[in-house]
C-alpha positions in Angstrom: 134.7 139.1 114.7 137.2 137.2 116.6 139.5 137.5 118.8 140.4 141.1 119.5 143.2 140.7 121.7 145.0 137.8 120.3 146.7 138.6 117.1 149.1 137.3 113.9 151.5 139.2 111.9 150.4 139.5 108.6 152.7 141.1 106.4 156.5 142.7 107.1 158.6 145.7 105.7 161.0 147.8 106.8 159.6 150.7 107.5 155.9 148.8 108.7 154.6 145.5 109.8 151.0 144.7 109.5 149.2 142.2 112.4 145.4 141.0 112.3 142.8 141.1 115.4 140.4 138.7 114.3 138.6 141.1 111.3 141.0 143.9 112.3 144.0 144.6 110.5 146.9 147.5 112.6 150.0 148.8 111.9 153.0 149.5 113.8 155.5 151.5 111.8 158.3 154.2 112.3 157.3 157.6 112.2 158.6 158.7 108.8 154.9 156.8 107.3 153.0 159.5 108.9 149.5 159.3 111.1 146.5 157.4 109.7 143.8 155.6 110.4 145.2 151.8 111.4 148.6 153.0 112.0 150.7 153.2 115.8 153.4 155.2 115.5 156.9 154.8 117.4 160.7 155.9 118.0 162.8 153.9 116.0 166.8 153.1 115.5 167.7 154.8 112.3 168.6 151.4 109.8 167.4 149.5 111.6 164.5 147.3 109.6 161.1 145.2 110.8 161.9 143.1 108.5 164.9 142.0 110.5 163.2 142.2 113.9 159.1 140.8 113.3 158.4 137.2 111.2 155.7 136.6 109.4 153.2 134.4 111.5 154.4 136.2 114.3 151.7 136.3 117.7 151.2 139.5 119.7 149.0 140.0 121.7 147.8 143.1 123.3 145.8 144.4 126.4 144.5 148.2 127.1 148.2 149.6 127.6 150.6 147.7 125.5 151.3 144.7 123.1 153.3 142.9 122.4 154.8 141.6 118.8 157.1 137.3 119.2 158.0 136.8 122.3 160.4 139.9 122.8 158.8 142.8 121.1 157.4 145.0 124.0 154.9 148.5 123.7 153.5 150.1 125.4 151.3 152.7 125.1 149.2 153.4 127.4 149.8 157.8 127.0 150.1 157.3 123.0 148.1 160.5 121.1 145.0 159.6 119.0 144.9 161.2 115.2 141.2 161.7 113.4 141.4 163.3 109.9 141.0 166.5 109.5 137.3 168.1 109.2 135.7 169.2 105.6 136.3 172.9 105.7 134.9 175.0 102.4 137.2 175.3 99.5 136.8 177.9 96.7 136.4 176.0 93.6 138.7 178.5 91.7 142.0 177.1 93.8 140.8 173.5 94.3 141.0 174.5 89.7 145.0 176.3 90.2 146.2 173.8 92.4 145.3 170.8 89.4 147.1 172.7 87.5 150.2 172.4 89.5 149.5 169.7 90.8 149.7 168.4 86.3 152.9 170.6 86.3 154.8 168.7 88.7 154.1 165.2 87.4 154.8 165.9 84.1 157.7 166.0 85.8 157.2 163.3 87.6 156.0 161.3 86.1 155.0 159.2 88.1 153.4 155.2 87.7 149.7 153.5 88.4 147.2 155.6 88.3 149.8 158.5 88.6 150.2 159.2 84.8 145.8 160.5 85.3 147.4 162.7 87.6 149.7 165.1 84.6 146.1 166.4 82.8 143.9 165.4 85.9 141.2 168.2 84.2 140.6 165.8 80.8 138.0 163.6 79.5 139.3 159.8 80.0 138.0 157.6 76.9 136.8 154.3 78.4 138.1 151.9 75.4 141.4 154.1 77.3 143.1 154.3 73.6 145.4 157.2 74.9 146.9 155.3 78.2 150.4 152.9 77.1 150.2 151.0 80.6 147.7 147.9 80.4 146.5 149.1 83.6 145.1 152.3 83.7 143.2 150.5 79.4 141.9 148.1 81.8 140.5 150.7 84.4 139.5 153.6 81.8 136.3 152.6 81.8 135.0 152.4 85.4 137.6 155.9 86.0 135.4 157.6 83.0 131.4 155.9 84.5 132.9 157.0 88.2 133.8 160.4 86.7 130.8 161.1 85.5 128.9 159.5 88.3 130.7 161.9 91.0 130.1 164.9 88.5 126.0 163.5 88.7 125.5 162.6 92.3 127.2 165.9 93.7 124.7 167.7 91.3 122.1 166.2 92.8 121.3 163.0 90.2 119.4 159.8 92.4 121.5 157.6 90.1 123.2 154.8 91.7 126.9 154.1 90.9 128.2 152.3 88.5 129.5 149.1 88.7 132.9 148.8 90.1 133.9 145.2 89.7 136.8 146.4 87.9 138.7 148.4 90.1 138.1 146.5 93.3 141.4 144.8 93.7 143.2 145.8 90.3 146.6 146.2 90.2 149.2 144.3 92.3 150.9 145.0 95.5 150.1 144.6 99.1 146.9 147.3 98.5 145.9 147.6 94.6 146.2 150.6 92.1 142.1 150.7 91.6 141.6 150.0 95.7 143.4 152.7 96.8 142.1 154.9 93.6 138.6 154.6 95.2 140.1 155.7 99.1 141.1 158.7 97.5 138.0 159.3 95.9 136.1 158.6 99.2 137.7 159.7 101.2 138.1 163.5 99.6 134.8 163.5 99.1 134.5 163.9 102.7 137.9 166.2 102.6 135.8 168.7 99.9 132.3 168.5 101.9 130.7 165.6 100.0 129.9 162.9 103.2 126.9 162.2 101.3 128.0 161.1 97.4 130.7 159.5 99.6 128.7 156.8 101.9 126.6 155.9 98.4 129.7 155.3 96.9 131.1 152.8 99.5 127.8 151.1 99.8 129.1 150.2 96.6 133.4 149.6 96.6 131.9 148.1 100.5 130.1 145.9 98.6 132.8 144.6 96.6 135.8 144.6 99.1 135.6 140.7 99.7 137.6 140.5 96.4 140.5 142.4 98.2 143.4 141.2 100.3 142.2 142.1 104.1 145.0 144.9 104.6 144.0 146.6 101.4 140.1 145.8 102.4 140.3 147.5 105.6 141.8 150.9 104.3 138.7 151.4 101.9 136.4 150.7 105.4 138.7 153.7 106.6 138.5 155.8 103.9 134.7 155.3 103.5 133.8 157.0 106.8 136.4 159.6 105.2 139.5 158.1 107.1 143.2 158.1 105.0 146.9 158.7 105.3 147.8 162.2 106.3 149.8 162.1 103.3 147.1 162.5 101.8 145.2 164.7 103.5 148.7 167.7 103.6 148.4 167.0 99.8 144.6 168.2 99.6 144.9 170.7 101.4 148.2 172.4 99.6 145.6 171.5 96.5 142.4 173.1 97.9 144.7 176.0 98.6 145.9 176.8 94.7 149.4 174.6 95.2 151.0 176.7 97.8 155.0 176.3 98.9 153.9 172.7 100.4 153.3 171.0 96.8 156.4 169.5 96.1 157.2 168.9 99.4 154.0 166.3 99.9 154.3 165.4 95.9 157.6 164.0 97.1 155.4 162.1 100.5 153.2 161.0 98.6 155.8 158.8 96.4 157.0 157.2 99.7 154.3 156.0 99.8 154.3 151.7 98.9 155.7 151.6 95.2 152.6 153.7 93.3 150.2 153.4 96.1 150.6 157.7 96.9 150.1 158.6 93.5 147.0 156.5 93.1 145.3 157.4 96.2 146.1 161.1 94.9 144.7 160.0 91.7 141.4 159.6 93.2 141.8 162.1 95.2 142.2 164.3 92.3 139.4 162.5 90.0 137.4 163.4 93.0 138.2 167.7 92.6 137.7 167.7 89.2 134.0 166.3 89.9 133.8 168.8 92.6 134.7 172.0 90.1 132.4 170.6 87.9 129.8 170.0 89.4 130.2 173.1 91.8 131.1 175.4 88.9 134.3 177.9 89.2 134.0 181.0 91.3 131.3 179.6 93.5 133.0 177.3 96.7 131.5 173.9 98.0 
């Protein structure tokens, strides 16, 4: 497990940095990155970049009330407010269909990268050979995504068969959190949000068994999503989609776009896949 009170910085960005304590990871950042299961948010002067103040490998120590980074940065969290992921709520499947349709229209205008390209037609079937996908990353993931979507629909309908192999998705893609991992985070968190926690836990068994194949930070996010916890940015978008793609959707998509290089879109693509499976399993006109 390692020492949970002494750690070190493992990644630094403009708006945030990550620190490791044993096998645990935390992210410290400005309020603009949004709330999430790993995030500790603080006020940050406009124009300041953490990369100017924090170095990779810098020692980090913490006690019950403070966190010290290097010799100069001190954070007091004795009175910090905690955040929890929203609980599952019953939603109308026709509303999800309407929300996905509005999401698809927005995605066709915005043309997001990564797995976000799938959002232009979230209800369309995916050919396992990926021939219709111009992006080589998506082509390499097509078979696994198609198999996962089929399994989700079956599992949500009561099938006991185990999830498909996920090795093709774990660690797939560049960046701090690879696209394949972000996609799976979106799937698992959305299943919990829409009341499919039992199916999410079945899926999580395979995901977490393969999580050693990705990096430490991404594996931490996968563990959180397996419990239904992910960025509030995704939950805000899900809330709008579940409400039929209401007036919040465009602002929610702006926030999605700001998460990583394509991480926000990758997660939302996974969320849309889970929404599609719920719609297929439950049927239009019924409720989850």
